[in-house]
Legacy VTK file of the C-alpha trace (Angstrom):
# vtk DataFile Version 3.0
C-alpha trace
ASCII
DATASET POLYDATA
POINTS 636 float
169.517 97.649 72.490
166.278 96.056 73.730
163.658 98.684 74.451
161.939 98.867 77.809
158.144 98.480 77.432
156.210 101.631 78.146
153.633 101.642 80.950
150.004 100.900 80.038
147.714 103.844 79.346
143.966 104.293 79.325
142.416 103.765 75.937
141.339 107.375 75.860
144.875 108.752 76.363
146.545 110.556 73.480
149.701 109.162 71.863
152.865 110.471 73.597
153.770 113.907 72.342
157.460 113.495 73.207
158.217 111.621 70.016
156.907 114.500 67.985
158.794 116.966 70.105
161.991 115.020 69.650
161.545 115.052 65.902
160.536 118.691 65.807
161.477 120.710 68.895
159.902 123.842 67.485
156.512 122.189 67.430
156.813 121.308 71.125
157.284 124.972 71.929
154.609 126.404 69.675
151.854 123.730 69.998
150.954 121.623 73.047
148.042 119.198 73.113
145.327 119.994 75.693
145.264 117.732 78.733
141.875 116.052 79.339
140.547 116.765 82.835
138.470 114.380 84.968
135.338 116.448 84.372
135.915 116.327 80.602
136.250 112.552 80.660
133.151 112.214 82.862
131.185 114.390 80.457
132.364 112.206 77.576
130.908 109.057 79.197
127.671 107.814 77.577
124.544 108.971 79.410
121.919 106.421 80.538
119.273 105.901 77.895
116.251 108.079 78.606
113.175 105.957 79.229
109.975 107.484 77.916
106.563 106.972 79.462
105.364 104.901 76.506
108.378 102.614 76.785
107.388 101.917 80.380
103.835 101.152 79.276
104.654 99.033 76.208
108.054 97.511 77.095
108.050 96.426 80.754
111.245 94.360 80.324
113.190 97.547 79.632
116.276 96.039 77.979
118.176 99.228 77.156
121.792 99.276 75.887
122.942 99.787 79.493
120.949 96.762 80.660
122.359 94.658 77.820
125.978 95.713 78.491
125.816 95.506 82.284
128.127 92.996 83.996
125.793 90.773 86.018
127.086 88.334 88.634
127.427 84.808 87.270
128.772 83.128 84.160
125.662 82.897 81.972
125.402 79.102 82.183
122.777 76.795 83.629
125.071 76.029 86.531
125.888 79.695 87.148
123.348 81.961 85.443
123.629 85.711 85.262
121.637 87.106 88.193
119.425 89.948 86.988
118.541 92.839 89.259
117.744 96.471 88.632
120.709 98.657 87.675
121.859 101.322 90.158
120.359 103.914 87.803
117.433 102.210 86.090
114.515 104.047 84.537
112.401 100.866 84.643
112.826 100.421 88.403
109.497 101.596 89.896
111.247 102.853 93.016
113.369 105.146 90.823
110.422 106.682 89.002
110.332 110.461 89.159
108.098 112.008 91.798
105.770 113.217 89.069
105.382 109.695 87.669
104.923 108.127 91.102
102.217 110.584 92.049
100.542 110.340 88.658
100.247 106.584 89.143
99.091 107.012 92.743
96.371 109.482 91.793
95.238 107.309 88.870
94.906 104.311 91.198
93.174 106.434 93.831
90.589 107.646 91.313
90.103 104.068 90.100
89.371 102.963 93.669
87.144 106.002 94.219
85.119 105.078 91.124
84.499 101.573 92.480
83.367 102.752 95.903
81.292 105.509 94.275
79.491 102.904 92.142
78.842 100.747 95.209
76.676 103.400 96.921
75.502 105.680 94.096
73.079 102.842 93.346
71.109 103.952 96.430
70.102 107.196 94.680
67.403 105.397 92.690
66.127 102.855 95.220
62.588 104.227 95.529
62.011 104.467 91.779
63.679 101.090 91.239
61.319 99.486 93.761
58.362 100.976 91.896
59.709 99.895 88.486
60.183 96.243 89.463
57.324 96.092 92.036
59.589 95.058 94.897
60.254 96.287 98.433
63.167 98.603 99.198
64.714 95.825 101.325
64.946 93.682 98.181
66.283 96.614 96.168
69.042 97.101 98.784
70.425 93.668 97.836
71.954 95.424 94.829
74.333 97.154 97.267
74.995 93.989 99.280
75.713 91.822 96.240
78.020 94.461 94.774
80.016 94.504 98.023
79.872 90.700 98.131
81.634 90.788 94.774
84.446 92.595 96.604
84.890 89.394 98.620
85.088 87.110 95.575
87.123 89.202 93.139
90.299 89.703 95.209
90.710 85.939 95.555
91.410 85.870 91.820
92.814 89.299 90.984
95.339 89.676 93.797
97.250 86.415 93.195
96.891 86.886 89.442
98.602 90.272 89.721
101.544 88.651 91.495
101.890 86.204 88.607
100.949 88.256 85.531
101.572 91.776 86.854
99.404 94.676 87.976
98.844 96.499 84.688
97.193 93.817 82.564
94.850 92.796 85.396
93.698 96.367 85.894
92.838 96.801 82.214
90.957 93.497 81.893
88.929 93.883 85.077
88.017 97.507 84.440
86.750 96.683 80.949
84.500 94.028 82.496
83.339 96.452 85.215
82.266 99.021 82.629
80.392 96.394 80.610
78.487 95.110 83.648
77.559 98.663 84.655
76.053 99.114 81.201
74.185 95.842 81.749
72.710 97.156 85.015
71.406 100.272 83.264
69.655 98.080 80.669
68.235 95.472 83.100
64.534 94.653 82.636
64.044 92.748 85.908
65.510 92.712 89.404
67.152 89.296 88.931
69.254 90.514 85.994
70.057 93.718 87.836
71.418 92.121 91.027
73.409 89.499 89.071
75.012 92.254 87.002
75.745 94.180 90.195
77.474 91.153 91.706
79.763 90.655 88.715
80.441 94.395 88.522
81.600 94.279 92.140
83.697 91.150 91.571
85.563 92.585 88.579
85.675 96.097 90.016
87.386 94.938 93.197
90.739 94.680 91.403
91.951 98.230 92.195
90.981 97.882 95.864
93.739 95.292 96.340
96.175 95.828 93.477
96.379 99.609 93.855
97.898 99.178 97.297
100.437 96.844 95.711
101.280 99.463 93.066
102.038 102.010 95.788
104.140 99.480 97.698
106.064 98.775 94.460
106.966 102.441 93.869
107.508 104.022 97.272
110.081 103.340 99.939
108.641 102.697 103.393
109.456 106.260 104.500
107.504 107.662 101.525
104.683 105.161 101.454
102.594 106.714 104.211
101.739 109.783 102.158
100.911 107.736 99.069
98.723 105.373 101.064
96.979 108.350 102.678
95.950 109.612 99.259
94.955 106.171 97.978
93.155 104.859 101.042
91.014 107.976 101.350
89.448 107.218 97.952
87.527 104.047 98.934
85.949 106.030 101.772
85.249 109.277 99.972
83.578 107.338 97.159
80.806 105.827 99.312
80.059 109.198 100.900
79.997 111.027 97.549
77.862 108.385 95.824
74.565 109.143 97.625
75.124 112.911 97.313
75.496 112.830 93.515
73.034 110.012 92.873
70.397 111.483 95.178
69.940 114.568 93.028
70.529 112.713 89.733
68.036 109.961 90.541
65.460 112.499 91.666
65.849 114.478 88.425
66.551 111.848 85.729
65.711 108.451 87.196
67.674 105.409 88.337
68.745 104.300 84.853
70.651 107.541 84.340
72.369 106.938 87.672
73.660 103.645 86.255
74.663 105.282 82.956
76.716 107.895 84.771
78.455 105.065 86.642
79.316 103.414 83.310
80.737 106.648 81.895
82.760 107.269 85.065
84.342 103.810 85.076
85.144 104.017 81.349
87.010 107.296 81.892
88.929 105.716 84.787
89.797 102.766 82.537
91.414 105.120 80.031
93.202 107.048 82.778
94.646 103.990 84.492
95.554 102.166 81.288
97.426 105.128 79.813
99.110 106.416 82.976
100.106 103.411 85.095
102.898 101.099 83.799
103.756 97.695 85.201
105.284 98.135 88.680
105.616 94.648 90.202
109.366 94.014 90.521
109.342 90.168 90.314
107.379 90.306 87.042
109.577 93.090 85.617
112.834 91.272 86.427
111.462 87.966 85.168
110.554 89.554 81.825
113.930 91.279 81.647
115.768 88.016 82.289
113.746 86.286 79.561
114.502 89.005 76.993
118.216 89.042 77.885
118.386 85.256 77.519
116.726 85.449 74.110
118.961 88.264 72.855
122.299 86.868 74.030
121.815 83.106 74.109
123.095 83.099 77.691
121.194 82.079 80.823
119.743 84.942 82.865
117.649 84.500 86.012
115.897 87.123 88.113
117.476 87.619 91.510
114.048 87.077 93.048
113.808 83.658 91.338
117.239 82.429 92.405
115.775 80.507 95.343
114.119 78.299 92.667
117.488 77.688 90.931
118.894 74.415 92.230
121.475 72.025 90.794
121.858 74.073 87.627
118.125 74.081 86.874
115.552 76.830 87.380
112.909 74.631 89.015
110.081 77.132 89.171
106.662 75.578 89.837
104.307 75.343 86.883
101.871 78.155 86.155
98.958 76.057 87.397
100.796 75.189 90.593
101.813 78.783 91.248
98.329 80.062 90.503
96.795 77.487 92.842
99.242 78.464 95.559
98.610 82.153 95.009
94.851 81.558 94.969
95.008 79.812 98.330
97.509 82.236 99.841
94.977 84.905 100.940
93.070 82.261 102.910
96.298 80.873 104.355
97.409 84.357 105.332
94.016 85.121 106.833
93.745 82.041 109.038
97.405 81.169 109.768
98.899 84.616 110.272
97.572 86.046 113.566
98.411 89.612 112.543
96.470 89.378 109.286
93.438 87.848 111.010
93.336 90.363 113.877
93.847 93.429 111.695
91.466 92.197 108.988
88.727 91.433 111.520
89.051 94.908 113.011
88.910 96.521 109.571
85.909 94.341 108.679
83.903 95.625 111.643
84.739 99.208 110.674
83.869 98.606 107.026
80.592 96.910 107.861
79.670 99.842 110.090
80.402 102.284 107.262
78.124 100.417 104.841
75.489 100.128 107.534
75.261 103.922 107.424
74.004 103.984 103.825
70.588 102.471 104.580
70.619 104.022 108.087
70.981 107.642 106.962
67.821 107.578 104.786
65.935 106.182 107.795
67.305 108.822 110.182
67.195 111.870 107.913
64.547 111.107 105.260
61.975 108.840 106.907
62.162 110.461 110.356
62.845 114.097 109.396
61.054 114.204 106.036
64.016 115.164 103.838
63.940 114.536 100.066
66.391 112.007 98.522
68.578 114.826 97.166
68.744 116.731 100.464
69.065 113.452 102.372
72.205 112.662 100.412
73.780 115.858 101.744
73.803 114.289 105.218
76.843 112.309 104.039
78.852 115.546 103.849
79.745 115.060 107.513
81.444 111.779 106.644
83.173 113.347 103.625
84.514 116.277 105.688
85.698 114.014 108.512
87.575 111.811 106.061
89.174 114.773 104.296
90.412 116.280 107.567
91.818 112.944 108.721
93.688 112.495 105.417
95.447 115.807 106.088
96.231 114.565 109.595
97.630 111.343 108.152
99.931 113.373 105.894
101.243 115.230 108.933
101.704 111.924 110.734
103.816 110.732 107.820
106.349 113.441 108.739
106.555 111.900 112.212
107.113 108.481 110.672
109.930 109.762 108.442
111.700 111.252 111.458
111.325 107.960 113.323
112.649 105.995 110.327
115.808 108.127 110.209
116.828 106.754 113.595
116.981 103.188 112.205
119.769 101.696 110.021
119.010 102.295 106.365
115.975 104.372 107.277
113.824 101.220 107.612
111.574 101.597 110.647
109.657 98.537 111.909
106.015 98.242 110.826
104.863 99.076 114.359
106.009 102.665 113.793
102.867 103.047 111.649
100.430 102.402 114.497
100.206 105.565 116.679
97.611 107.109 114.358
95.619 103.853 114.523
95.551 104.201 118.294
94.038 107.681 117.924
91.530 106.442 115.343
90.461 103.562 117.581
89.401 106.115 120.212
87.648 108.504 117.791
85.590 105.702 116.246
83.434 104.689 119.260
83.156 108.333 120.353
81.633 109.287 116.999
79.343 106.237 116.912
77.946 106.691 120.430
77.523 110.404 119.751
75.569 109.648 116.564
73.524 106.908 118.260
72.123 109.099 121.018
71.589 112.332 119.051
70.019 111.043 115.825
66.357 111.704 116.703
64.370 114.887 117.033
64.235 117.256 118.870
68.064 117.210 118.612
69.175 119.476 115.756
70.160 117.618 112.579
73.675 119.097 112.548
74.622 117.271 115.768
74.517 113.693 114.388
76.154 114.904 111.167
79.076 116.325 113.182
79.235 113.029 115.068
79.505 111.166 111.767
82.556 113.319 110.976
84.369 112.010 114.081
83.391 108.468 113.141
84.706 109.014 109.594
87.984 110.510 110.840
88.535 107.463 113.028
87.874 105.154 110.068
90.477 106.804 107.834
93.154 106.989 110.535
92.635 103.327 111.349
92.535 102.117 107.773
95.568 104.095 106.623
97.661 102.999 109.556
96.600 99.350 109.489
96.967 99.024 105.701
100.485 100.468 105.876
101.225 98.110 108.734
100.143 95.083 106.693
102.081 96.238 103.618
105.255 96.861 105.633
104.935 93.438 107.262
104.206 91.519 104.016
105.815 93.598 101.255
105.985 91.101 98.369
102.739 89.473 99.498
101.041 92.864 99.821
98.385 92.142 97.200
97.470 88.801 98.788
97.373 90.296 102.271
95.157 93.132 101.108
93.019 90.560 99.301
92.578 88.574 102.512
91.633 91.747 104.339
89.293 92.813 101.535
87.518 89.441 101.500
86.688 89.555 105.188
85.648 93.188 105.320
83.578 92.811 102.153
81.612 89.982 103.748
80.856 92.288 106.666
80.094 95.162 104.295
77.636 92.969 102.386
75.905 91.633 105.506
75.492 94.765 107.637
73.141 96.652 105.246
70.821 93.631 105.019
69.786 93.747 108.675
70.072 97.513 109.218
66.406 98.240 108.478
65.244 95.448 110.796
67.542 96.685 113.575
66.182 100.210 113.380
62.590 98.964 113.269
62.979 96.576 116.216
65.620 98.226 118.441
64.892 101.864 117.768
67.237 104.553 116.505
69.404 104.789 119.639
70.124 101.130 120.372
70.373 100.093 116.725
73.135 102.678 116.221
74.796 101.611 119.486
75.446 98.025 118.337
78.409 98.930 116.047
79.554 101.450 118.679
79.954 98.666 121.257
81.842 96.552 118.700
84.205 99.467 118.034
84.686 99.966 121.769
85.673 96.314 122.197
88.336 96.715 119.477
90.044 99.772 121.014
92.906 97.733 122.612
93.959 96.189 119.249
96.364 98.934 118.034
97.883 99.346 121.488
98.564 95.601 121.758
100.178 95.574 118.302
102.435 98.485 119.260
103.570 96.534 122.316
103.730 92.953 121.007
103.535 93.228 117.210
107.222 92.637 116.500
107.431 89.440 118.553
104.253 88.146 116.875
105.644 88.885 113.400
108.795 86.917 114.118
106.616 83.839 114.637
104.637 84.317 111.409
105.886 82.258 108.439
104.894 84.604 105.610
105.942 87.749 107.449
109.416 86.247 107.890
109.564 85.141 104.235
108.536 88.603 103.039
111.278 90.131 105.180
113.848 87.790 103.597
112.736 88.655 100.045
112.936 92.353 100.854
116.407 91.788 102.266
117.505 90.071 99.022
116.126 92.930 96.936
117.997 95.493 99.018
121.155 93.378 98.900
120.964 93.213 95.110
120.590 96.967 94.784
123.409 97.537 97.271
125.674 95.091 95.428
124.948 96.813 92.126
125.656 100.189 93.706
128.961 98.909 95.132
129.974 97.562 91.719
129.153 100.944 90.229
131.267 102.671 92.890
134.198 100.341 92.151
133.968 101.143 88.441
133.863 104.855 89.238
136.948 104.489 91.443
138.798 102.636 88.674
137.898 105.369 86.184
139.153 108.004 88.630
142.449 106.113 89.010
142.794 105.934 85.222
142.165 109.667 84.908
144.746 110.401 87.599
147.324 108.120 85.903
146.658 109.814 82.570
147.161 113.258 84.095
150.479 112.141 85.668
151.566 110.731 82.307
150.714 113.996 80.510
152.617 116.050 83.116
155.661 113.784 82.680
155.529 114.291 78.927
155.393 118.064 79.389
158.398 117.991 81.728
160.320 115.824 79.243
159.478 118.223 76.404
160.695 121.164 78.503
163.935 119.357 79.436
164.599 118.381 75.811
164.017 121.937 74.617
166.351 123.266 77.311
169.066 120.867 76.182
168.617 122.011 72.578
168.808 125.663 73.618
172.011 124.967 75.553
173.462 123.072 72.563
172.613 126.019 70.269
174.378 128.477 72.570
177.470 126.242 72.678
177.728 125.916 68.867
176.706 129.486 68.088
173.710 128.371 66.028
170.455 126.527 66.537
167.438 128.145 68.074
169.161 131.290 69.409
170.524 132.149 65.959
167.067 131.665 64.439
167.873 128.377 62.630
165.579 125.397 62.996
167.502 122.163 62.578
166.004 119.198 60.790
166.714 116.794 63.663
168.931 116.043 66.603
172.604 115.531 66.246
173.998 112.068 66.444
173.969 110.900 70.007
171.265 113.377 71.113
168.544 111.356 69.456
169.611 108.144 71.121
169.865 109.920 74.483
166.387 111.421 73.997
164.942 108.047 72.991
166.479 106.422 76.044
164.960 109.031 78.374
161.578 108.662 76.698
161.709 104.893 77.174
162.471 105.383 80.860
159.473 107.694 81.174
LINES 1 637
636 0 1 2 3 4 5 6 7 8 9 10 11 12 13 14 15 16 17 18 19 20 21 22 23 24 25 26 27 28 29 30 31 32 33 34 35 36 37 38 39 40 41 42 43 44 45 46 47 48 49 50 51 52 53 54 55 56 57 58 59 60 61 62 63 64 65 66 67 68 69 70 71 72 73 74 75 76 77 78 79 80 81 82 83 84 85 86 87 88 89 90 91 92 93 94 95 96 97 98 99 100 101 102 103 104 105 106 107 108 109 110 111 112 113 114 115 116 117 118 119 120 121 122 123 124 125 126 127 128 129 130 131 132 133 134 135 136 137 138 139 140 141 142 143 144 145 146 147 148 149 150 151 152 153 154 155 156 157 158 159 160 161 162 163 164 165 166 167 168 169 170 171 172 173 174 175 176 177 178 179 180 181 182 183 184 185 186 187 188 189 190 191 192 193 194 195 196 197 198 199 200 201 202 203 204 205 206 207 208 209 210 211 212 213 214 215 216 217 218 219 220 221 222 223 224 225 226 227 228 229 230 231 232 233 234 235 236 237 238 239 240 241 242 243 244 245 246 247 248 249 250 251 252 253 254 255 256 257 258 259 260 261 262 263 264 265 266 267 268 269 270 271 272 273 274 275 276 277 278 279 280 281 282 283 284 285 286 287 288 289 290 291 292 293 294 295 296 297 298 299 300 301 302 303 304 305 306 307 308 309 310 311 312 313 314 315 316 317 318 319 320 321 322 323 324 325 326 327 328 329 330 331 332 333 334 335 336 337 338 339 340 341 342 343 344 345 346 347 348 349 350 351 352 353 354 355 356 357 358 359 360 361 362 363 364 365 366 367 368 369 370 371 372 373 374 375 376 377 378 379 380 381 382 383 384 385 386 387 388 389 390 391 392 393 394 395 396 397 398 399 400 401 402 403 404 405 406 407 408 409 410 411 412 413 414 415 416 417 418 419 420 421 422 423 424 425 426 427 428 429 430 431 432 433 434 435 436 437 438 439 440 441 442 443 444 445 446 447 448 449 450 451 452 453 454 455 456 457 458 459 460 461 462 463 464 465 466 467 468 469 470 471 472 473 474 475 476 477 478 479 480 481 482 483 484 485 486 487 488 489 490 491 492 493 494 495 496 497 498 499 500 501 502 503 504 505 506 507 508 509 510 511 512 513 514 515 516 517 518 519 520 521 522 523 524 525 526 527 528 529 530 531 532 533 534 535 536 537 538 539 540 541 542 543 544 545 546 547 548 549 550 551 552 553 554 555 556 557 558 559 560 561 562 563 564 565 566 567 568 569 570 571 572 573 574 575 576 577 578 579 580 581 582 583 584 585 586 587 588 589 590 591 592 593 594 595 596 597 598 599 600 601 602 603 604 605 606 607 608 609 610 611 612 613 614 615 616 617 618 619 620 621 622 623 624 625 626 627 628 629 630 631 632 633 634 635
């Protein structure tokens, strides 16, 4: 008789126990195999490979066994390559980093940015002695600040696009090494020409974290989480300039200007070690590109990053050459600045604010040291008002992030429009002119010195609220171009920051304390409508901006890839659940068959007066019983 094929079973199922029970009924009564439950099978599945911190640092491609075995869409050919995206659970995906790792990277980048801004103004602590050493005026000595900030305008044009091509990590390490070396050169300078040239190059190389650090945060945090991270990061470039004169004022007075420069060198070297050892590569296009290259090399198949698929045409990955891409990326900040109305308007506003902040560094010594007779060390303490105002506003920005999260929950996928970032900018735009006018008309005796210092706190709070909100707005609007957008913004504001200190002394000498301080206040007053107009019309403007629309499409592709991978994972989980359920049904059927067979044997023993009831164990079934049992087993 032809046997009926048995139904398929999962590979993990045990061989049917009925055959053994048919051959030895006693064994079916005394020993039953345990039935594997769904939880047992789930526990038996291989766990994702744990990714260590050093693997993230040294192996950005992250080709783990799971990555190698994953079923990517495509056929692995030139015509239909495997499309590489992050796995649903992927330790190398920056957005899946643990909270500890995300915040470690954020703090490392914040301290790196703080070190740069600290170096930019700590130089002022030795101006008087420096002028005496090189036999120059203090106005000439101030050019060391202006040229350092001018370097901020040049550096981002190279470092920001380079980070989008080579990645964030390698650029940070290279530029910070150069920054430390140029700081050492400043401390050893024997003439003012060497000193200001070294300061310029230190600013140019040191500007890398000011643009790329914002990109690192955008790489790791979802939009709903980004506000808090940006609050911590963006406070650093403002706290640094206010802390620089405080520390350098006392240090320069006690040890001289060369020790001020040596301390800067030591500080930046420590930040180099911190950033290099803590922050891995985070730029998704670079990570996926490296992963695709390693997978192609290991398997001999064709793998292409999902984010490069728009370059894959007619079976060929027609990516532009490195020189072409670098040229495009180098020009992109200028294109974004002059062709994207949002970038130009926001960057111009931030430039006025930034220039006003750097105008305060030569203005405070005039107001508090020259006019009130304070020493350089005590005069540096006047910047505590700015430091306190910035610290308080950072706390306020953290609270505002809670509001943003609640707003984001009301949108599909929790993705609020960029304009949801702007209410705090509206508040900051009002605080800024209030603080400036207050400072302008209370900065001379007989008004008590605490009054203008309190006013500077309101000015500083407005700066931080505006910068945090506007930077988040730009990042949300231009996610994958975040580094280039921040570079465009940094270039413009650095030009203002370099220019404002140069004419500050002349303004105060010719216009007087009140009107000289009122000039930036009137500029800030004219800019008050900007955040309110963006809240009202920002979305319609963005829809007409080429790069904003392209960034939105790239972000949509990234989210689609992650969603597709998650759906594939859910389908596999559902199939595994079905297999487990089928296995459990199969095991229950075997148990019922064993029970029925044993009952038949018991009944047969009672009928013949022997068998199990008489204590005898037969060697096998009688003729006919075996064939009947086999037939039933085949049916099962």
